[in-house]
C-alpha positions in Angstrom: -32.1 -28.7 66.0 -34.7 -29.7 68.6 -34.3 -30.2 72.3 -34.6 -34.0 72.2 -31.3 -34.3 70.2 -28.1 -35.3 72.0 -26.1 -32.3 71.2 -28.8 -29.7 71.9 -27.4 -28.6 75.3 -24.0 -27.6 73.8 -25.6 -25.9 70.8 -28.1 -24.1 73.0 -25.4 -22.7 75.2 -23.4 -21.4 72.2 -26.5 -19.8 70.7 -27.9 -18.5 74.0 -31.2 -20.4 73.5 -33.9 -20.6 76.2 -33.6 -24.3 77.2 -36.6 -24.1 79.6 -38.8 -23.4 76.6 -36.8 -25.9 74.5 -36.2 -23.1 72.0 -35.1 -24.7 68.7 -31.8 -23.9 67.0 -33.0 -22.6 63.7 -30.7 -23.0 60.7 -29.1 -19.6 60.0 -25.7 -19.7 58.2 -25.6 -15.9 58.1 -25.1 -16.1 61.9 -21.4 -16.6 62.9 -22.6 -18.1 66.3 -24.7 -20.7 64.4 -21.8 -21.6 62.2 -19.6 -22.1 65.2 -22.1 -24.4 66.8 -22.6 -26.2 63.5 -19.0 -27.0 62.9 -17.6 -27.3 66.4 -20.5 -28.8 68.4 -22.2 -30.9 65.8 -19.7 -31.8 63.0 -16.6 -31.8 65.1 -17.4 -34.8 67.3 -18.5 -36.8 64.3 -15.3 -36.0 62.4 -13.3 -37.2 65.4 -15.2 -40.5 65.2 -14.1 -40.9 61.6 -16.4 -39.0 59.2 -14.3 -38.1 56.2 -16.5 -35.7 54.3 -20.0 -34.3 54.2 -22.8 -34.6 51.7 -24.6 -31.3 51.5 -28.2 -32.1 50.5 -30.0 -28.8 51.2 -33.5 -28.6 49.8 -35.3 -26.3 52.2 -35.5 -23.2 50.1 -33.1 -20.9 48.2 -33.3 -17.8 50.4 -31.4 -16.9 53.6 -31.6 -13.7 55.6 -28.8 -12.2 53.5 -30.6 -13.2 50.3 -27.8 -15.7 49.4 -28.8 -19.2 48.5 -28.1 -21.4 51.6 -26.4 -23.9 49.4 -23.8 -21.3 48.5 -23.2 -20.5 52.1 -23.0 -24.2 53.1 -20.5 -24.9 50.4 -18.4 -21.8 51.1 -18.1 -22.3 54.8 -17.9 -26.1 54.7 -15.0 -25.7 52.3 -13.2 -23.2 54.5 -13.7 -25.4 57.6 -12.5 -28.5 55.7 -9.4 -26.8 54.6 -8.4 -26.2 58.2 -8.2 -29.9 58.8 -7.4 -31.7 55.5 -5.8 -30.2 52.4 -7.5 -32.8 50.2 -10.9 -32.7 51.8 -13.9 -32.9 49.5 -17.6 -31.9 49.6 -20.5 -33.6 47.8 -23.3 -31.2 47.1 -26.4 -30.5 45.2 -26.1 -27.9 42.4 -26.3 -24.3 43.6 -26.2 -22.6 40.2 -23.4 -21.5 37.8 -20.1 -21.1 39.6 -20.9 -23.5 42.4 -18.5 -26.0 40.8 -15.6 -24.2 42.6 -16.4 -26.0 45.9 -17.8 -29.5 45.7 -18.3 -32.6 43.7 -21.7 -32.2 42.2 -24.5 -34.7 41.9 -27.6 -34.8 39.7 -30.2 -35.1 42.4 -32.5 -37.9 43.4 -32.9 -40.3 40.4 -35.9 -42.4 39.7 -35.0 -46.1 39.2 -35.8 -46.3 35.5 -34.1 -46.7 32.1 -35.2 -43.2 31.2 -33.1 -41.9 34.2 -30.1 -43.9 33.2 -30.4 -42.7 29.6 -30.2 -39.1 30.7 -27.2 -39.5 33.0 -24.3 -39.8 30.5 -25.4 -36.7 28.7 -25.9 -34.9 32.0 -22.5 -35.9 33.3 -20.5 -34.9 30.2 -22.3 -31.6 29.7 -21.7 -30.7 33.4 -18.2 -30.0 32.2 -19.7 -27.1 30.1 -20.3 -25.1 33.3 -17.1 -26.2 35.1 -18.4 -29.3 36.9 -15.5 -31.5 36.0 -16.4 -34.1 38.7 -20.1 -34.8 38.5 -21.8 -37.7 40.2 -25.1 -39.4 40.1 -27.1 -42.0 42.0 -25.8 -45.3 40.5 -28.8 -47.6 40.2 -31.2 -44.9 41.0 -32.6 -43.7 44.3 -36.3 -44.1 44.5 -39.6 -45.4 43.0 -39.2 -47.8 40.0 -38.9 -51.5 40.3 -36.1 -54.1 40.6 -34.4 -54.7 37.2 -31.1 -56.5 37.4 -30.1 -55.6 33.9 -30.7 -51.9 34.6 -28.7 -52.1 37.8 -25.7 -53.7 36.0 -25.8 -51.3 33.0 -26.0 -48.3 35.5 -23.0 -49.7 37.4 -21.0 -50.1 34.2 -21.6 -46.5 33.4 -20.7 -45.5 37.0 -17.3 -47.3 36.7 -16.5 -45.1 33.7 -17.8 -41.9 35.2 -16.1 -39.4 37.5 -17.6 -40.6 40.8 -18.4 -44.3 41.3 -21.2 -44.0 44.0 -23.7 -46.8 44.3 -26.9 -45.6 45.8 -30.2 -46.7 47.2 -32.9 -45.4 49.6 -34.3 -46.3 53.0 -36.1 -49.3 51.5 -34.4 -52.6 52.3 -35.2 -53.7 48.7 -33.3 -51.1 46.7 -29.7 -52.0 47.8 -27.3 -52.1 44.9 -24.5 -54.3 46.3 -23.5 -57.2 44.0 -24.7 -59.9 46.4 -28.3 -58.8 46.0 -28.4 -60.2 42.4 -28.1 -63.5 40.7 -24.6 -65.1 40.1 -24.0 -63.8 36.6 -24.9 -60.2 37.5 -23.1 -60.4 40.8 -19.8 -61.6 39.2 -20.0 -59.0 36.5 -20.6 -56.2 39.1 -17.6 -57.5 41.0 -15.4 -57.5 37.9 -16.4 -53.9 37.0 -15.9 -52.6 40.5 -12.4 -54.2 40.6 -11.7 -52.7 37.1 -12.6 -49.3 38.6 -9.8 -49.8 41.2 -7.4 -50.9 38.4 -8.2 -47.6 36.6 -7.2 -45.4 39.6 -3.8 -44.5 38.2 -5.5 -43.3 35.0 -8.3 -41.5 36.9 -5.9 -39.9 39.4 -3.7 -38.6 36.7 -6.8 -37.1 35.0 -7.8 -35.5 38.3 -4.4 -33.8 38.6 -4.7 -32.6 35.0 -8.1 -31.1 36.0 -6.6 -29.2 38.9 -3.7 -27.9 36.8 -5.2 -27.4 33.4 -9.0 -27.3 34.0 -9.6 -30.3 31.6 -12.4 -32.5 32.7 -12.2 -36.3 33.1 -15.4 -36.6 31.2 -15.9 -34.4 28.1 -18.5 -34.4 25.3 -17.1 -35.5 21.9 -17.3 -32.0 20.5 -14.5 -30.8 22.8 -12.0 -32.9 20.8 -13.9 -32.8 17.5 -15.6 -29.4 17.4 -15.9 -29.3 13.5 -17.5 -32.8 13.2 -21.3 -32.8 13.1 -21.5 -36.3 14.5 -19.8 -35.2 17.7 -22.9 -33.2 18.6 -25.4 -35.9 17.6 -24.2 -38.7 19.9 -25.2 -37.2 23.2 -24.5 -40.2 25.5 -21.0 -40.9 24.1 -18.1 -39.1 25.7 -14.3 -39.0 26.2 -12.9 -40.4 29.5 -9.5 -38.8 30.0 -7.1 -38.5 27.0 -7.1 -42.1 25.9 -10.6 -43.6 26.1 -14.0 -43.1 24.5 -17.1 -44.5 26.2 -20.6 -45.2 24.9 -22.8 -46.6 27.7 -25.7 -48.9 26.9 -28.8 -47.2 28.4 -31.7 -49.2 26.9 -33.0 -52.6 27.7 -31.5 -55.5 25.7 -33.1 -57.0 22.6 -34.8 -60.1 23.9 -34.2 -62.1 20.7 -30.5 -61.3 20.4 -29.9 -61.3 24.2 -27.7 -58.2 23.7 -27.9 -54.5 24.4 -26.9 -51.9 21.8 -26.0 -48.3 21.2 -25.2 -46.2 18.2 -21.5 -45.2 18.3 -19.6 -42.6 16.2 -16.0 -43.6 15.6 -13.8 -40.5 14.7 -11.1 -40.8 12.2 -8.4 -43.5 12.9 -8.5 -47.0 14.1 -10.3 -47.8 17.4 -10.3 -51.0 19.5 -12.8 -52.4 22.0 -11.0 -51.8 25.3 -11.9 -55.4 26.5 -11.9 -57.6 23.4 -9.7 -55.7 21.0 -12.5 -55.8 18.3 -11.3 -53.2 15.7 -13.2 -50.4 14.1 -12.1 -48.1 11.3 -13.1 -44.5 12.0 -15.2 -41.9 10.3 -18.4 -44.0 10.6 -21.5 -44.3 12.8 -22.3 -47.9 13.7 -24.7 -49.7 16.0 -22.6 -51.9 18.4 -24.0 -54.8 20.4 -22.8 -56.1 23.7 -23.9 -58.9 26.1 -25.2 -57.9 29.5 -21.7 -58.4 31.1 -20.0 -56.2 28.4 -19.8 -52.5 27.8 -18.7 -50.4 24.8 -15.4 -48.7 25.7 -12.9 -47.9 23.0 -9.2 -46.9 22.8 -7.6 -45.4 19.7 -4.6 -46.9 18.1 -1.5 -45.7 20.0 -3.4 -45.4 23.3 -1.5 -46.3 26.5 -3.5 -47.1 29.6 -1.9 -47.6 33.1 -3.7 -50.1 35.3 -3.1 -51.2 38.9 -2.1 -54.8 38.6 -3.2 -55.7 42.1 -6.6 -54.0 42.6 -7.3 -55.9 45.9 -4.2 -54.7 47.6 -4.5 -51.8 50.0 -1.7 -49.6 48.6 -1.5 -45.8 48.6 0.6 -46.0 45.4 0.4 -49.1 43.2 3.5 -51.3 43.5 2.9 -52.9 40.1 1.6 -51.2 37.0 0.2 -52.8 33.8 0.9 -50.7 30.7 -1.8 -51.7 28.1 -0.7 -50.6 24.7 -3.1 -50.5 21.7 -1.1 -51.0 18.5 -1.3 -49.2 15.1 0.1 -45.8 15.9 2.7 -44.0 18.1 1.5 -42.7 21.5 2.5 -41.4 24.9 1.0 -41.1 28.3 2.1 -39.2 31.5 1.3 -41.0 34.7 0.9 -38.4 37.4 1.2 -39.0 41.2 1.6 -36.7 44.1 5.4 -36.8 44.2 6.3 -38.4 40.9 5.8 -38.4 37.1 6.2 -41.4 34.9 6.3 -41.0 31.1 5.4 -43.9 28.8 6.1 -43.5 25.1 5.5 -45.8 22.2 7.4 -44.6 19.1 8.4 -46.6 16.0 7.8 -49.8 17.9 9.9 -48.9 20.9 8.1 -48.6 24.3 10.0 -46.5 26.9 9.2 -45.8 30.5 11.0 -43.1 32.5 10.3 -41.7 35.9 11.3 -38.4 37.5 12.2 -40.2 40.7 13.9 -43.6 41.1 11.3 -46.3 41.9 11.2 -50.0 42.7 7.8 -50.4 41.1 7.3 -53.4 38.8 6.0 -53.0 35.3 4.0 -55.4 33.1 3.7 -54.7 29.4 0.6 -55.8 27.5 0.9 -55.2 23.7 -2.4 -55.8 22.0 -3.6 -58.7 24.1 -0.3 -60.4 24.8 1.9 -60.0 27.9 5.3 -59.2 26.6 7.2 -58.7 29.9 6.4 -58.6 33.6 8.2 -57.5 36.8 10.4 -55.0 34.9 11.8 -52.4 37.4 13.1 -48.8 37.0 13.4 -47.0 33.7 13.5 -49.2 30.6 13.0 -49.5 26.8 11.6 -52.5 25.0 11.6 -53.1 21.2 8.1 -54.4 20.3 8.8 -54.6 16.6 8.1 -58.1 15.4 6.1 -58.9 18.5 2.5 -60.2 18.1 0.4 -57.1 18.1 -3.0 -58.5 17.1 -5.8 -59.1 19.6 -7.4 -62.5 19.9 -10.7 -61.0 18.6 -11.9 -63.2 15.8 -14.9 -62.7 13.5 -15.8 -66.4 13.3 -15.7 -67.0 17.1 -17.7 -63.8 17.8 -20.2 -64.7 15.1 -20.8 -68.1 16.6 -21.2 -66.6 20.1 -23.8 -64.1 18.9 -25.8 -66.8 17.1 -25.5 -69.2 20.0 -27.1 -66.8 22.6 -29.7 -65.5 20.2 -33.2 -66.8 20.7 -33.9 -67.5 17.0 -34.6 -70.8 15.2 -31.7 -73.3 15.0 -32.3 -73.4 11.2 -31.7 -69.7 10.9 -28.6 -69.9 13.0 -27.2 -72.7 10.9 -28.0 -70.9 7.7 -26.3 -67.6 8.8 -23.2 -69.4 10.1 -22.9 -71.4 6.9 -23.4 -68.5 4.5 -21.1 -66.1 6.3 -18.4 -68.8 6.6 -18.6 -69.9 2.9 -19.0 -66.6 1.2 -15.7 -64.8 0.8 -16.6 -61.6 -1.0 -17.5 -58.8 1.3 -20.2 -57.4 -1.0 -21.9 -60.8 -1.2 -21.8 -61.2 2.6 -23.5 -57.8 2.9 -26.1 -58.8 0.3 -26.9 -62.0 2.3 -27.3 -60.1 5.6 -29.7 -57.7 3.9 -32.0 -60.7 3.2 -32.5 -61.2 7.0 -35.9 -59.8 8.1 -35.0 -59.0 11.7 -33.4 -55.5 11.5 -31.6 -55.8 14.9 -30.0 -59.1 13.8 -29.0 -57.5 10.6 -27.3 -54.6 12.5 -25.5 -57.0 14.8 -24.1 -59.0 11.9 -23.1 -55.8 10.0 -21.1 -54.7 13.0 -19.1 -57.9 13.0 -18.7 -57.8 9.2 -17.4 -54.2 9.5 -14.8 -55.2 12.1 -13.8 -58.4 10.3 -13.5 -57.0 6.8 
């Protein structure tokens, strides 16, 4: 700290500095006096003004007088100081080496604004769990260099919504801001939708956080945690599990300009899987290239999954007053919603959906089975028989086929031929044979995906 800074007089007094010579307060976290000035004279006033937590971004060398990495010292003493004030205080810090996960949320360092950076982040985030970093963050949208790319910004934000820390980032440049209103209407609205979905997911994310604290299980895990004996689980590096119920495969490459869709190779483990948004079904034990429009993202739930969502994401509530229970049909399942002072168990067994809470609650519940709202504003503990209820999603092969052909920048003649042939041919093998006659490999793959789901 130099003499021209506002808090220099107080710090100089604590450290016995020569103010006439404007002696600088040199960073020295080995010195108890410096730590006292740092926390009480510098941080203290700012915390009283409303600063909630600190981002420790030390990059000035790895050696202190004691030989300890200053990042370790900063994390250790910052954590101790924070615990005096707030039991739930957090730290966001650069990586200080193995073991440093015990203090902060980590982050992956300054990211270049590029597709290559985005492509590395899902792998980096999930494998951070291998060294204990269960809550790893990254610069959503990138931090520096690069160029403006609305598609890249949206794809990065989509991944951020389904990662531990949703932290949009930029730099000192006025042109790198990532807020939705800096983009065209389609991108802006999609960003808003995904950010609101993030808030809807808070019950799910918060429960996972408590499980991390009690059991050490990370929110984001590589596939091989759940499927260690499956070779495919090691090959799809950007695909990961989000909590106990969801599987995510972010799109990290630019879209195909002819199809107007992005794609990613997805491995579906054994069982039936559904697209979280559309309900498009996939039988497991297969690797398949899946395609999504720029406003869509590949997120999957296994049959029997139960996902709690905040019904009113724009309300400012400590605890959601209304919960949506989204049930994916096809198998039994259960989910434990954890909150600070309550537990709510949701079970789906033999077609009966039951919700029970440890504490009596006036919370309202909405049940969505497949894609259909079965009941809303249900209060307290309850059971509902879903046998005989419509369990299918509205996903439809013909509708999705038409949409993909409609947005594709291929000839109208080819669109008409594909639509006609796949509508008239009933035998699956003959449909496959027809698709193989199409020269464009990406178009082939897109149609194979639909055929696989629709068979």
